[in-house]
N, C-alpha and C positions, 0 to 999 in steps of 0.2 A: 261042669266048669262055669266060672263066674267072671269072665273078663270084663263084662259090663259094670260089675260091682266094683272091680278094681279101678276102673276109670272114673266111675262116679265118687269114689272115695278121693282119689287124687284131686279131683276138681274141688270137692268139698274142703279138702286141706288148704287148697289155695285161697278159697273164699275166706275161711276162718282166720288165716293169716292175715288178709287184707283188713277184715274188721277189727282184729285185735290191734294191728299196728297203727290203725287210724284212730284208735280210741283214746280218749283222755286217760292218762295214766291213773287218775283217782277213780275213775270209773271201773277199772279192772280190779280195784280193792273192794268195790261195793257188792253187796248181796245180790245174787241173781234171783228175781222174783219166783222163777219157775223151779228153782232149786235152793230154797231158803237156807240150807245148811252150808252152802257153797258160795264163795265169791266168784266173780267172773274168772279170775285167774286160776281158781280150783276147777271150774268147768274145763278150762283148757288142760289143766294137768291131768284131768280124767281121760280126756282124749288121747293126750300123749301117752298116758300110763297104759291105756288099752293096748296100743300098738306096741310098746315096750314089752309088756308082760306076755302078750301072745308070741311075738318074735322069740323072746327068751324062755318060752315053755313055762311060764309061771301062771298055771291054769286052775290051780286048786282053789275051789270056791268061785269059779269064774261067774261074772255077773251078779254076785251077791253084794250086799252093801259093805261087807267087810273087805271084799277084793277091790271095789272101787274107792272106798275110803282109804285104803292103803296107798293107792296111787296119788291120791291128794296130799296125804300126810308127807310122803317121800318127797314132794315137790313144793311144800308149802311156802317155803322161804327163798325159792330160786327165782331169779328174774324171769320175766316173760320172755325176753329175748333168748335166754338159754333153753327154755321149754321149746320154743320154735326150732331151735337148732336140733335139740334131741329129736323132735318129730321128724325133721327132715333126714335124720340118720336112720331111724327105725322104720318109717312108714314105707320106703320102697319094698323092703322085704315083706312087710305086713301086706302091701298091695299085691305082691306076687302070691302070698298065701291066700288072699281073698279069691284071686283069679283061679286058684287051684281048688278052692274049697266048694262043697255042694251049695246050690243056691240057698238051701234052708239056713246055713250057717253064715254065708256072706251076707244075706238079706238082713239078718238079725243085727249084724255089725253095722250095716247102713242105716237101719232103724234108729239104732242108738245114737250114732254120730250125726244124723240129720236132726233128731230131736234136740240134741245139745247145741248144734249149730244155731238153731232157731231160738233156743234159751238164750245164747250169747247175743243173738242180733236184737232180741226183745230188751235184753238188759242195757245193751250199749247203744240203743237208739239207731239201729242200722237195719231195718228190714229189707228183704230181697230174697231171691232165689227159692221162691215158694213153689215153683214148678220145675225144680232141679231133677236130675237124673237120681240123686240120692233120695229125695223124698219119694219119687216114683218106686225105687227099688225098695225102700223101707215099707211103703205102703203095701206093695205087692207081697212082700214077706208077711206083713201083718194079716192080709186077707188069706193067704194060705195056711198060716200058723193056726188061725181060728178054726179052720176046717179040720186041719190034722189033729187038733186037740179035741174035736168032736163037740165044739161050742154050738150053742143054739144059732140057727142061720139068721143073718140079717141081709137085706137087700140095700146095697149102697147106690145112690144115684149121684154122680158127680159130674164136674165138667169134663171128666175122661170117659163118661159113659155109665152104664148099669152093670153091677156085678153083684154076685151073691158070695157070702163068706159064712161058713159054718155047715152045720149037718141038718137036714130036714127041712121042712117048709119054713120060709122066713117068718120070724115072729114080729118083724118090723120092717118097714121100708122107710129109709132115711135119706133125705136129699140135702146136700151141702156141698161146698167146695171140697175137693179132696184134701186141700190143706187144712181147712177147718177140722175135717174128720181125723186127719193124721195127728193134729195137736190134741184132739178130744180124747183119743183112745189112751194117750199117755197121761191123762189127768190135767192138761193144760187148759181145760175150759171149765166154767162153772155149770152147775145144772141150769140156770136160767139161760146161759148162752146156748147150751145144747137144746133147750126147749124151743129156741128161736129156728131151729132147722126145719125142713119140711118132714113131718111125720104123718105116717097113716094111722097112728094109735096115740095113746096118751104118751107124752115124751117121758123118756127114762134114761137118764144120763149113764146110770150104772151099766146098762146094756153095752155102752160103748167102751167101757174100761177094759183094756186089752191084757191087763195081768194084776195079780193081787198087790204087787209093789206099788201101783198108781192109786191115787186117790182124787176124787173130784175136787176141783179148787172151790174156795169159797169167795176169793176176790178175783176179779178179772185180771188178766195179765195186760189187756189194752192193745193187743196185737191187732 
């Protein structure tokens, strides 16, 4: 059971609402540097669309580019206020589903949502919530997912302590804040930024990339 994931998601939803409602309307139409194919309003549309699709059982191709892009396209011309109303309507059931889901599934949802919360915060100039429960849940999912997938072991040393992720003896010991690592595994950091972490070997940003869909950045986000 994943009651904590549901609570973390509800809190995240409230934070995103505050950031979006406080933003200059023109900024909501600007491209988000971390997701260069989407505007800020499109990132919100994706977050809303995930909730709507899961609640209504539209799961074919879940998490694929086609699945997420369809969420954006369906809401491309809708006012931001309408998107927030839709989220309010679907999210309570989505949160109930998170509470009932295995941690491996609920954690992945938190990883995606927290990643996009900070994509929006970066784009809208509203940093914060870097130690939120959503980031914690998403990070713990990532640590476990690497082990379940049989990935090479890494030892992470963060403000939350030391932990290993993966299988076998660690091929690297990497020291940085948990938020930095959380952003790096989803391709939100450049190779030069990752090289400035504490490494016990030659830095290799590719070791941190958490999935094939992520690519190491070439230009810093400036977070």
